[in-house]
All heavy atoms as a GROMACS GRO file, in nm:
protein
  547
    1MET      N    1   0.081  -0.117  -0.004
    1MET     CA    2  -0.001   0.006   0.001
    1MET      C    3   0.086   0.126  -0.004
    1MET      O    4   0.062   0.221  -0.075
    1MET     CB    5  -0.091  -0.002   0.122
    1MET     CG    6  -0.191   0.106   0.119
    1MET     SD    7  -0.308   0.114  -0.010
    1MET     CE    8  -0.428   0.006   0.042
    2PHE      N    9   0.192   0.127   0.077
    2PHE     CA   10   0.286   0.239   0.091
    2PHE      C   11   0.343   0.269  -0.047
    2PHE      O   12   0.342   0.380  -0.089
    2PHE     CB   13   0.395   0.212   0.191
    2PHE     CG   14   0.501   0.323   0.188
    2PHE    CD1   15   0.481   0.441   0.253
    2PHE    CD2   16   0.619   0.295   0.123
    2PHE    CE1   17   0.581   0.537   0.252
    2PHE    CE2   18   0.722   0.391   0.121
    2PHE     CZ   19   0.700   0.510   0.188
    3PHE      N   20   0.391   0.170  -0.116
    3PHE     CA   21   0.462   0.193  -0.246
    3PHE      C   22   0.358   0.233  -0.351
    3PHE      O   23   0.395   0.299  -0.447
    3PHE     CB   24   0.543   0.067  -0.283
    3PHE     CG   25   0.663   0.048  -0.194
    3PHE    CD1   26   0.668  -0.064  -0.114
    3PHE    CD2   27   0.768   0.136  -0.205
    3PHE    CE1   28   0.779  -0.082  -0.030
    3PHE    CE2   29   0.882   0.117  -0.120
    3PHE     CZ   30   0.888   0.009  -0.033
    4GLY      N   31   0.242   0.183  -0.338
    4GLY     CA   32   0.140   0.225  -0.434
    4GLY      C   33   0.106   0.374  -0.424
    4GLY      O   34   0.095   0.446  -0.523
    5VAL      N   35   0.086   0.416  -0.303
    5VAL     CA   36   0.065   0.563  -0.282
    5VAL      C   37   0.184   0.648  -0.316
    5VAL      O   38   0.174   0.756  -0.373
    5VAL     CB   39   0.017   0.587  -0.134
    5VAL    CG1   40   0.013   0.736  -0.101
    5VAL    CG2   41  -0.109   0.519  -0.100
    6GLN      N   42   0.302   0.595  -0.284
    6GLN     CA   43   0.423   0.666  -0.318
    6GLN      C   44   0.439   0.681  -0.469
    6GLN      O   45   0.470   0.788  -0.529
    6GLN     CB   46   0.547   0.600  -0.258
    6GLN     CG   47   0.680   0.671  -0.295
    6GLN     CD   48   0.796   0.590  -0.251
    6GLN    OE1   49   0.795   0.466  -0.231
    6GLN    NE2   50   0.912   0.654  -0.245
    7GLY      N   51   0.415   0.572  -0.539
    7GLY     CA   52   0.422   0.580  -0.688
    7GLY      C   53   0.320   0.675  -0.745
    7GLY      O   54   0.348   0.744  -0.846
    8LEU      N   55   0.200   0.670  -0.691
    8LEU     CA   56   0.096   0.766  -0.740
    8LEU      C   57   0.143   0.913  -0.720
    8LEU      O   58   0.127   0.996  -0.813
    8LEU     CB   59  -0.038   0.743  -0.666
    8LEU     CG   60  -0.146   0.835  -0.698
    8LEU    CD1   61  -0.194   0.810  -0.843
    8LEU    CD2   62  -0.266   0.820  -0.606
    9LEU      N   63   0.195   0.941  -0.603
    9LEU     CA   64   0.234   1.079  -0.576
    9LEU      C   65   0.354   1.120  -0.661
    9LEU      O   66   0.359   1.233  -0.720
    9LEU     CB   67   0.272   1.095  -0.429
    9LEU     CG   68   0.159   1.092  -0.330
    9LEU    CD1   69   0.205   1.088  -0.187
    9LEU    CD2   70   0.059   1.198  -0.359
   10VAL      N   71   0.446   1.030  -0.683
   10VAL     CA   72   0.566   1.064  -0.766
   10VAL      C   73   0.521   1.079  -0.910
   10VAL      O   74   0.563   1.180  -0.975
   10VAL     CB   75   0.672   0.950  -0.755
   10VAL    CG1   76   0.778   0.964  -0.864
   10VAL    CG2   77   0.740   0.952  -0.616
   11LYS      N   78   0.444   0.992  -0.959
   11LYS     CA   79   0.400   1.009  -1.106
   11LYS      C   80   0.314   1.133  -1.124
   11LYS      O   81   0.315   1.200  -1.226
   11LYS     CB   82   0.327   0.883  -1.149
   11LYS     CG   83   0.423   0.769  -1.162
   11LYS     CD   84   0.356   0.644  -1.219
   11LYS     CE   85   0.466   0.539  -1.225
   11LYS     NZ   86   0.420   0.430  -1.309
   12THR      N   87   0.227   1.169  -1.023
   12THR     CA   88   0.147   1.294  -1.032
   12THR      C   89   0.240   1.411  -1.037
   12THR      O   90   0.214   1.505  -1.114
   12THR     CB   91   0.048   1.297  -0.916
   12THR    OG1   92  -0.036   1.177  -0.921
   12THR    CG2   93  -0.035   1.422  -0.924
   13THR      N   94   0.338   1.414  -0.953
   13THR     CA   95   0.430   1.526  -0.942
   13THR      C   96   0.504   1.546  -1.074
   13THR      O   97   0.522   1.655  -1.127
   13THR     CB   98   0.530   1.510  -0.824
   13THR    OG1   99   0.455   1.494  -0.708
   13THR    CG2  100   0.619   1.635  -0.814
   14ILE      N  101   0.550   1.432  -1.127
   14ILE     CA  102   0.626   1.434  -1.259
   14ILE      C  103   0.533   1.485  -1.367
   14ILE      O  104   0.579   1.564  -1.450
   14ILE     CB  105   0.686   1.298  -1.293
   14ILE    CG1  106   0.796   1.263  -1.195
   14ILE    CG2  107   0.729   1.290  -1.432
   14ILE    CD1  108   0.848   1.120  -1.201
   15GLY      N  109   0.413   1.443  -1.373
   15GLY     CA  110   0.315   1.489  -1.476
   15GLY      C  111   0.288   1.635  -1.460
   15GLY      O  112   0.284   1.710  -1.562
   16ILE      N  113   0.269   1.686  -1.344
   16ILE     CA  114   0.246   1.826  -1.321
   16ILE      C  115   0.364   1.909  -1.365
   16ILE      O  116   0.353   2.016  -1.428
   16ILE     CB  117   0.200   1.858  -1.178
   16ILE    CG1  118   0.060   1.802  -1.150
   16ILE    CG2  119   0.200   2.005  -1.148
   16ILE    CD1  120   0.020   1.802  -1.007
   17SER      N  121   0.483   1.866  -1.323
   17SER     CA  122   0.603   1.946  -1.356
   17SER      C  123   0.632   1.946  -1.499
   17SER      O  124   0.675   2.048  -1.555
   17SER     CB  125   0.722   1.893  -1.273
   17SER     OG  126   0.757   1.765  -1.318
   18SER      N  127   0.608   1.829  -1.562
   18SER     CA  128   0.629   1.826  -1.715
   18SER      C  129   0.529   1.916  -1.786
   18SER      O  130   0.570   1.983  -1.879
   18SER     CB  131   0.606   1.678  -1.760
   18SER     OG  132   0.707   1.592  -1.706
   19PHE      N  133   0.406   1.916  -1.741
   19PHE     CA  134   0.313   2.005  -1.803
   19PHE      C  135   0.348   2.148  -1.784
   19PHE      O  136   0.341   2.229  -1.876
   19PHE     CB  137   0.168   1.978  -1.749
   19PHE     CG  138   0.062   2.086  -1.784
   19PHE    CD1  139   0.015   2.087  -1.915
   19PHE    CD2  140   0.026   2.180  -1.700
   19PHE    CE1  141  -0.070   2.184  -1.949
   19PHE    CE2  142  -0.063   2.280  -1.737
   19PHE     CZ  143  -0.112   2.282  -1.862
   20PHE      N  144   0.383   2.186  -1.663
   20PHE     CA  145   0.419   2.324  -1.631
   20PHE      C  146   0.539   2.367  -1.711
   20PHE      O  147   0.538   2.479  -1.765
   20PHE     CB  148   0.441   2.343  -1.486
   20PHE     CG  149   0.477   2.481  -1.444
   20PHE    CD1  150   0.381   2.580  -1.446
   20PHE    CD2  151   0.609   2.512  -1.414
   20PHE    CE1  152   0.415   2.710  -1.412
   20PHE    CE2  153   0.640   2.643  -1.380
   20PHE     CZ  154   0.547   2.743  -1.378
   21THR      N  155   0.641   2.286  -1.718
   21THR     CA  156   0.767   2.321  -1.784
   21THR      C  157   0.741   2.336  -1.932
   21THR      O  158   0.774   2.441  -1.991
   21THR     CB  159   0.873   2.218  -1.758
   21THR    OG1  160   0.894   2.209  -1.622
   21THR    CG2  161   1.004   2.261  -1.823
   22THR      N  162   0.685   2.236  -1.999
   22THR     CA  163   0.673   2.244  -2.140
   22THR      C  164   0.550   2.323  -2.189
   22THR      O  165   0.554   2.393  -2.283
   22THR     CB  166   0.670   2.108  -2.205
   22THR    OG1  167   0.562   2.032  -2.141
   22THR    CG2  168   0.801   2.032  -2.174
   23GLY      N  169   0.441   2.309  -2.112
   23GLY     CA  170   0.320   2.367  -2.156
   23GLY      C  171   0.305   2.513  -2.123
   23GLY      O  172   0.230   2.588  -2.188
   24VAL      N  173   0.373   2.556  -2.018
   24VAL     CA  174   0.348   2.696  -1.973
   24VAL      C  175   0.484   2.776  -1.980
   24VAL      O  176   0.490   2.877  -2.050
   24VAL     CB  177   0.302   2.700  -1.827
   24VAL    CG1  178   0.285   2.843  -1.781
   24VAL    CG2  179   0.162   2.632  -1.817
   25LEU      N  180   0.582   2.728  -1.916
   25LEU     CA  181   0.708   2.805  -1.902
   25LEU      C  182   0.773   2.824  -2.041
   25LEU      O  183   0.805   2.934  -2.082
   25LEU     CB  184   0.804   2.729  -1.807
   25LEU     CG  185   0.920   2.806  -1.760
   25LEU    CD1  186   0.881   2.924  -1.676
   25LEU    CD2  187   1.010   2.713  -1.681
   26PHE      N  188   0.797   2.712  -2.110
   26PHE     CA  189   0.865   2.724  -2.242
   26PHE      C  190   0.779   2.780  -2.346
   26PHE      O  191   0.826   2.845  -2.437
   26PHE     CB  192   0.915   2.586  -2.289
   26PHE     CG  193   1.027   2.526  -2.204
   26PHE    CD1  194   1.065   2.399  -2.205
   26PHE    CD2  195   1.107   2.614  -2.124
   26PHE    CE1  196   1.174   2.350  -2.136
   26PHE    CE2  197   1.214   2.565  -2.049
   26PHE     CZ  198   1.248   2.431  -2.060
   27LYS      N  199   0.647   2.767  -2.340
   27LYS     CA  200   0.559   2.823  -2.441
   27LYS      C  201   0.556   2.969  -2.437
   27LYS      O  202   0.560   3.030  -2.536
   27LYS     CB  203   0.412   2.770  -2.416
   27LYS     CG  204   0.315   2.813  -2.517
   27LYS     CD  205   0.184   2.758  -2.486
   27LYS     CE  206   0.076   2.810  -2.587
   27LYS     NZ  207  -0.057   2.761  -2.565
   28TYR      N  208   0.563   3.028  -2.314
   28TYR     CA  209   0.556   3.176  -2.307
   28TYR      C  210   0.689   3.243  -2.300
   28TYR      O  211   0.701   3.359  -2.346
   28TYR     CB  212   0.469   3.216  -2.189
   28TYR     CG  213   0.326   3.173  -2.209
   28TYR    CD1  214   0.269   3.080  -2.130
   28TYR    CD2  215   0.242   3.239  -2.299
   28TYR    CE1  216   0.135   3.038  -2.144
   28TYR    CE2  217   0.113   3.200  -2.321
   28TYR     CZ  218   0.064   3.104  -2.241
   28TYR     OH  219  -0.069   3.060  -2.261
   29LEU      N  220   0.792   3.172  -2.248
   29LEU     CA  221   0.919   3.241  -2.233
   29LEU      C  222   1.023   3.196  -2.333
   29LEU      O  223   1.126   3.250  -2.349
   29LEU     CB  224   0.976   3.217  -2.089
   29LEU     CG  225   0.887   3.277  -1.982
   29LEU    CD1  226   0.952   3.245  -1.842
   29LEU    CD2  227   0.882   3.427  -1.994
   30GLY      N  228   0.998   3.077  -2.399
   30GLY     CA  229   1.088   3.035  -2.501
   30GLY      C  230   1.197   2.941  -2.444
   30GLY      O  231   1.223   2.933  -2.327
   31TYR      N  232   1.250   2.864  -2.544
   31TYR     CA  233   1.362   2.767  -2.507
   31TYR      C  234   1.460   2.756  -2.618
   31TYR      O  235   1.534   2.660  -2.629
   31TYR     CB  236   1.303   2.632  -2.467
   31TYR     CG  237   1.220   2.566  -2.575
   31TYR    CD1  238   1.276   2.480  -2.666
   31TYR    CD2  239   1.086   2.598  -2.592
   31TYR    CE1  240   1.202   2.425  -2.769
   31TYR    CE2  241   1.013   2.540  -2.692
   31TYR     CZ  242   1.070   2.454  -2.778
   31TYR     OH  243   0.992   2.397  -2.876
   32SER      N  244   1.472   2.860  -2.704
   32SER     CA  245   1.563   2.854  -2.816
   32SER      C  246   1.672   2.954  -2.795
   32SER      O  247   1.678   3.027  -2.702
   32SER     CB  248   1.486   2.876  -2.944
   32SER     OG  249   1.438   3.013  -2.945
   33TYR      N  250   1.754   2.957  -2.891
   33TYR     CA  251   1.878   3.054  -2.888
   33TYR      C  252   1.812   3.197  -2.898
   33TYR      O  253   1.874   3.292  -2.839
   33TYR     CB  254   1.967   3.024  -3.000
   33TYR     CG  255   2.094   3.111  -2.997
   33TYR    CD1  256   2.188   3.083  -2.907
   33TYR    CD2  257   2.107   3.221  -3.089
   33TYR    CE1  258   2.307   3.163  -2.905
   33TYR    CE2  259   2.221   3.295  -3.084
   33TYR     CZ  260   2.320   3.267  -2.998
   33TYR     OH  261   2.431   3.344  -2.993
   34ASP      N  262   1.712   3.216  -2.974
   34ASP     CA  263   1.653   3.349  -2.988
   34ASP      C  264   1.574   3.394  -2.859
   34ASP      O  265   1.573   3.510  -2.826
   34ASP     CB  266   1.561   3.355  -3.101
   34ASP     CG  267   1.633   3.331  -3.233
   34ASP    OD1  268   1.752   3.360  -3.241
   34ASP    OD2  269   1.570   3.278  -3.333
   35LYS      N  270   1.510   3.302  -2.791
   35LYS     CA  271   1.433   3.327  -2.672
   35LYS      C  272   1.475   3.230  -2.561
   35LYS      O  273   1.403   3.137  -2.534
   35LYS     CB  274   1.281   3.314  -2.704
   35LYS     CG  275   1.225   3.417  -2.799
   35LYS     CD  276   1.085   3.398  -2.824
   35LYS     CE  277   0.997   3.415  -2.695
   35LYS     NZ  278   0.852   3.392  -2.714
   36PRO      N  279   1.586   3.259  -2.492
   36PRO     CA  280   1.637   3.169  -2.393
   36PRO      C  281   1.580   3.192  -2.251
   36PRO      O  282   1.626   3.130  -2.154
   36PRO     CB  283   1.783   3.192  -2.392
   36PRO     CG  284   1.798   3.334  -2.426
   36PRO     CD  285   1.683   3.362  -2.522
   37ALA      N  286   1.480   3.276  -2.233
   37ALA     CA  287   1.435   3.315  -2.100
   37ALA      C  288   1.370   3.193  -2.025
   37ALA      O  289   1.385   3.178  -1.900
   37ALA     CB  290   1.336   3.422  -2.102
   38GLY      N  291   1.311   3.103  -2.099
   38GLY     CA  292   1.250   2.988  -2.031
   38GLY      C  293   1.351   2.895  -1.969
   38GLY      O  294   1.325   2.840  -1.860
   39ILE      N  295   1.464   2.875  -2.034
   39ILE     CA  296   1.571   2.796  -1.980
   39ILE      C  297   1.621   2.868  -1.849
   39ILE      O  298   1.644   2.794  -1.749
   39ILE     CB  299   1.682   2.778  -2.076
   39ILE    CG1  300   1.637   2.711  -2.208
   39ILE    CG2  301   1.798   2.697  -2.015
   39ILE    CD1  302   1.584   2.568  -2.190
   40SER      N  303   1.646   2.988  -1.855
   40SER     CA  304   1.699   3.065  -1.737
   40SER      C  305   1.600   3.060  -1.624
   40SER      O  306   1.642   3.035  -1.505
   40SER     CB  307   1.732   3.208  -1.778
   40SER     OG  308   1.823   3.209  -1.875
   41VAL      N  309   1.473   3.076  -1.651
   41VAL     CA  310   1.373   3.081  -1.540
   41VAL      C  311   1.353   2.943  -1.484
   41VAL      O  312   1.338   2.920  -1.366
   41VAL     CB  313   1.242   3.134  -1.598
   41VAL    CG1  314   1.128   3.118  -1.501
   41VAL    CG2  315   1.252   3.280  -1.630
   42SER      N  316   1.365   2.840  -1.568
   42SER     CA  317   1.351   2.709  -1.519
   42SER      C  318   1.463   2.666  -1.420
   42SER      O  319   1.450   2.600  -1.322
   42SER     CB  320   1.346   2.598  -1.630
   42SER     OG  321   1.468   2.591  -1.705
   43CYS      N  322   1.586   2.716  -1.453
   43CYS     CA  323   1.699   2.696  -1.359
   43CYS      C  324   1.682   2.768  -1.226
   43CYS      O  325   1.702   2.709  -1.118
   43CYS     CB  326   1.826   2.743  -1.422
   43CYS     SG  327   1.878   2.647  -1.564
   44LEU      N  328   1.627   2.888  -1.230
   44LEU     CA  329   1.599   2.967  -1.109
   44LEU      C  330   1.486   2.901  -1.032
   44LEU      O  331   1.491   2.893  -0.903
   44LEU     CB  332   1.566   3.103  -1.145
   44LEU     CG  333   1.675   3.192  -1.199
   44LEU    CD1  334   1.626   3.332  -1.241
   44LEU    CD2  335   1.789   3.208  -1.090
   45LEU      N  336   1.391   2.850  -1.100
   45LEU     CA  337   1.277   2.784  -1.036
   45LEU      C  338   1.321   2.654  -0.963
   45LEU      O  339   1.279   2.626  -0.851
   45LEU     CB  340   1.172   2.752  -1.134
   45LEU     CG  341   1.039   2.692  -1.085
   45LEU    CD1  342   0.974   2.798  -0.986
   45LEU    CD2  343   0.946   2.665  -1.200
   46ALA      N  344   1.416   2.584  -1.028
   46ALA     CA  345   1.465   2.458  -0.968
   46ALA      C  346   1.547   2.496  -0.843
   46ALA      O  347   1.538   2.430  -0.743
   46ALA     CB  348   1.553   2.385  -1.063
   47ALA      N  349   1.624   2.609  -0.849
   47ALA     CA  350   1.698   2.644  -0.731
   47ALA      C  351   1.611   2.689  -0.617
   47ALA      O  352   1.633   2.656  -0.502
   47ALA     CB  353   1.792   2.761  -0.768
   48VAL      N  354   1.498   2.756  -0.644
   48VAL     CA  355   1.405   2.796  -0.541
   48VAL      C  356   1.342   2.669  -0.479
   48VAL      O  357   1.328   2.663  -0.353
   48VAL     CB  358   1.298   2.892  -0.605
   48VAL    CG1  359   1.180   2.911  -0.507
   48VAL    CG2  360   1.361   3.022  -0.639
   49CYS      N  361   1.300   2.572  -0.559
   49CYS     CA  362   1.250   2.446  -0.509
   49CYS      C  363   1.339   2.379  -0.418
   49CYS      O  364   1.305   2.322  -0.315
   49CYS     CB  365   1.201   2.355  -0.616
   49CYS     SG  366   1.058   2.418  -0.707
   50ILE      N  367   1.474   2.372  -0.454
   50ILE     CA  368   1.571   2.305  -0.370
   50ILE      C  369   1.589   2.382  -0.238
   50ILE      O  370   1.594   2.320  -0.131
   50ILE     CB  371   1.704   2.301  -0.445
   50ILE    CG1  372   1.697   2.198  -0.557
   50ILE    CG2  373   1.818   2.260  -0.352
   50ILE    CD1  374   1.816   2.203  -0.651
   51LEU      N  375   1.592   2.515  -0.242
   51LEU     CA  376   1.605   2.589  -0.118
   51LEU      C  377   1.480   2.573  -0.024
   51LEU      O  378   1.495   2.564   0.097
   51LEU     CB  379   1.623   2.737  -0.153
   51LEU     CG  380   1.758   2.771  -0.214
   51LEU    CD1  381   1.768   2.917  -0.249
   51LEU    CD2  382   1.869   2.746  -0.109
   52LEU      N  383   1.366   2.560  -0.087
   52LEU     CA  384   1.241   2.537  -0.002
   52LEU      C  385   1.253   2.398   0.059
   52LEU      O  386   1.212   2.382   0.176
   52LEU     CB  387   1.120   2.551  -0.092
   52LEU     CG  388   1.076   2.691  -0.128
   52LEU    CD1  389   0.957   2.694  -0.228
   52LEU    CD2  390   1.044   2.776  -0.008
   53GLY      N  391   1.301   2.302  -0.015
   53GLY     CA  392   1.315   2.166   0.038
   53GLY      C  393   1.415   2.168   0.155
   53GLY      O  394   1.394   2.097   0.258
   54LEU      N  395   1.522   2.236   0.138
   54LEU     CA  396   1.619   2.251   0.247
   54LEU      C  397   1.561   2.311   0.376
   54LEU      O  398   1.588   2.272   0.482
   54LEU     CB  399   1.743   2.323   0.198
   54LEU     CG  400   1.835   2.252   0.101
   54LEU    CD1  401   1.944   2.345   0.053
   54LEU    CD2  402   1.903   2.135   0.168
   55LEU      N  403   1.485   2.419   0.356
   55LEU     CA  404   1.419   2.474   0.468
   55LEU      C  405   1.318   2.386   0.538
   55LEU      O  406   1.308   2.382   0.661
   55LEU     CB  407   1.348   2.608   0.425
   55LEU     CG  408   1.440   2.723   0.384
   55LEU    CD1  409   1.350   2.842   0.329
   55LEU    CD2  410   1.518   2.771   0.503
   56VAL      N  411   1.249   2.310   0.459
   56VAL     CA  412   1.154   2.217   0.521
   56VAL      C  413   1.222   2.110   0.599
   56VAL      O  414   1.182   2.077   0.710
   56VAL     CB  415   1.059   2.147   0.409
   56VAL    CG1  416   0.987   2.040   0.462
   56VAL    CG2  417   0.965   2.258   0.350
   57PHE      N  418   1.326   2.051   0.547
   57PHE     CA  419   1.393   1.941   0.612
   57PHE      C  420   1.505   1.990   0.711
   57PHE      O  421   1.570   1.895   0.773
   57PHE     CB  422   1.457   1.845   0.509
   57PHE     CG  423   1.343   1.762   0.446
   57PHE    CD1  424   1.314   1.780   0.310
   57PHE    CD2  425   1.280   1.667   0.519
   57PHE    CE1  426   1.214   1.709   0.252
   57PHE    CE2  427   1.182   1.594   0.451
   57PHE     CZ  428   1.150   1.615   0.321
   58LYS      N  429   1.527   2.112   0.730
   58LYS     CA  430   1.628   2.165   0.820
   58LYS      C  431   1.594   2.124   0.965
   58LYS      O  432   1.684   2.083   1.032
   58LYS     CB  433   1.640   2.313   0.807
   58LYS     CG  434   1.744   2.381   0.898
   58LYS     CD  435   1.748   2.528   0.880
   58LYS     CE  436   1.627   2.579   0.962
   58LYS     NZ  437   1.624   2.720   0.978
   59ASN      N  438   1.477   2.130   0.998
   59ASN     CA  439   1.435   2.095   1.137
   59ASN      C  440   1.408   1.947   1.152
   59ASN      O  441   1.371   1.909   1.268
   59ASN     CB  442   1.308   2.178   1.170
   59ASN     CG  443   1.339   2.324   1.174
   59ASN    OD1  444   1.445   2.368   1.211
   59ASN    ND2  445   1.248   2.402   1.140
   60TYR      N  446   1.419   1.866   1.053
   60TYR     CA  447   1.400   1.729   1.066
   60TYR      C  448   1.529   1.661   1.125
   60TYR      O  449   1.628   1.649   1.055
   60TYR     CB  450   1.369   1.667   0.932
   60TYR     CG  451   1.343   1.519   0.935
   60TYR    CD1  452   1.226   1.466   0.987
   60TYR    CD2  453   1.436   1.424   0.886
   60TYR    CE1  454   1.201   1.328   0.987
   60TYR    CE2  455   1.411   1.292   0.892
   60TYR     CZ  456   1.290   1.243   0.936
   60TYR     OH  457   1.274   1.111   0.939
   61SER      N  458   1.525   1.621   1.245
   61SER     CA  459   1.641   1.571   1.307
   61SER      C  460   1.632   1.413   1.310
   61SER      O  461   1.526   1.359   1.340
   61SER     CB  462   1.662   1.623   1.452
   61SER     OG  463   1.555   1.578   1.537
   62LEU      N  464   1.740   1.349   1.280
   62LEU     CA  465   1.756   1.206   1.292
   62LEU      C  466   1.867   1.182   1.387
   62LEU      O  467   1.983   1.175   1.355
   62LEU     CB  468   1.780   1.150   1.150
   62LEU     CG  469   1.786   1.001   1.148
   62LEU    CD1  470   1.646   0.944   1.182
   62LEU    CD2  471   1.817   0.957   1.002
   63ASP      N  472   1.826   1.157   1.509
   63ASP     CA  473   1.930   1.135   1.615
   63ASP      C  474   1.965   0.993   1.618
   63ASP      O  475   1.888   0.899   1.641
   63ASP     CB  476   1.871   1.177   1.756
   63ASP     CG  477   1.970   1.180   1.861
   63ASP    OD1  478   2.089   1.172   1.830
   63ASP    OD2  479   1.933   1.194   1.978
   64GLU      N  480   2.090   0.962   1.581
   64GLU     CA  481   2.141   0.828   1.572
   64GLU      C  482   2.139   0.756   1.703
   64GLU      O  483   2.122   0.636   1.713
   64GLU     CB  484   2.279   0.821   1.505
   64GLU     CG  485   2.271   0.858   1.360
   64GLU     CD  486   2.410   0.840   1.293
   64GLU    OE1  487   2.492   0.771   1.352
   64GLU    OE2  488   2.433   0.896   1.189
   65GLU      N  489   2.165   0.832   1.807
   65GLU     CA  490   2.161   0.762   1.942
   65GLU      C  491   2.029   0.705   1.977
   65GLU      O  492   2.011   0.596   2.034
   65GLU     CB  493   2.210   0.868   2.052
   65GLU     CG  494   2.359   0.903   2.037
   65GLU     CD  495   2.391   1.007   2.144
   65GLU    OE1  496   2.306   1.042   2.232
   65GLU    OE2  497   2.507   1.055   2.134
   66LYS      N  498   1.925   0.784   1.943
   66LYS     CA  499   1.786   0.732   1.970
   66LYS      C  500   1.745   0.625   1.874
   66LYS      O  501   1.674   0.537   1.905
   66LYS     CB  502   1.681   0.852   1.960
   66LYS     CG  503   1.698   0.948   2.072
   66LYS     CD  504   1.591   1.060   2.057
   66LYS     CE  505   1.604   1.164   2.167
   66LYS     NZ  506   1.509   1.270   2.145
   67LEU      N  507   1.800   0.635   1.752
   67LEU     CA  508   1.768   0.541   1.644
   67LEU      C  509   1.820   0.401   1.677
   67LEU      O  510   1.750   0.302   1.658
   67LEU     CB  511   1.812   0.590   1.512
   67LEU     CG  512   1.776   0.509   1.386
   67LEU    CD1  513   1.625   0.517   1.369
   67LEU    CD2  514   1.845   0.564   1.265
   68TYR      N  515   1.947   0.401   1.724
   68TYR     CA  516   2.007   0.270   1.741
   68TYR      C  517   2.014   0.230   1.891
   68TYR      O  518   2.084   0.135   1.926
   68TYR     CB  519   2.150   0.273   1.690
   68TYR     CG  520   2.153   0.284   1.539
   68TYR    CD1  521   2.206   0.396   1.476
   68TYR    CD2  522   2.097   0.188   1.453
   68TYR    CE1  523   2.207   0.418   1.338
   68TYR    CE2  524   2.095   0.207   1.318
   68TYR     CZ  525   2.139   0.315   1.258
   68TYR     OH  526   2.148   0.334   1.125
   69ALA      N  527   1.948   0.300   1.979
   69ALA     CA  528   1.944   0.265   2.122
   69ALA      C  529   1.868   0.142   2.143
   69ALA      O  530   1.761   0.110   2.084
   69ALA     CB  531   1.879   0.382   2.202
   70LYS      N  532   1.920   0.054   2.237
   70LYS     CA  533   1.853  -0.066   2.272
   70LYS      C  534   1.755  -0.039   2.391
   70LYS      O  535   1.792   0.033   2.479
   70LYS     CB  536   1.957  -0.174   2.303
   70LYS     CG  537   2.039  -0.220   2.193
   70LYS     CD  538   2.134  -0.330   2.239
   70LYS     CE  539   2.220  -0.361   2.115
   70LYS     NZ  540   2.322  -0.464   2.154
   71PRO      N  541   1.634  -0.092   2.375
   71PRO     CA  542   1.541  -0.064   2.482
   71PRO      C  543   1.566  -0.131   2.618
   71PRO      O  544   1.642  -0.219   2.632
   71PRO     CB  545   1.411  -0.117   2.429
   71PRO     CG  546   1.440  -0.196   2.306
   71PRO     CD  547   1.582  -0.171   2.270
   0.00000   0.00000   0.00000
């Protein structure tokens, strides 16, 4: 059940990101030598997503002493 839900979420995220990148970002900003703004914005958008992920997981602590402690 876990892997089924995980697969559904991963594939949904990939589908949404593919639609957004090709259908919206590159369509309006371009992706060619003449109109390279879409490529530049997609790099900046990826960097923002990575920074947001780092902020979310910054407070997630995994204490090895508690993890491997014997009861």
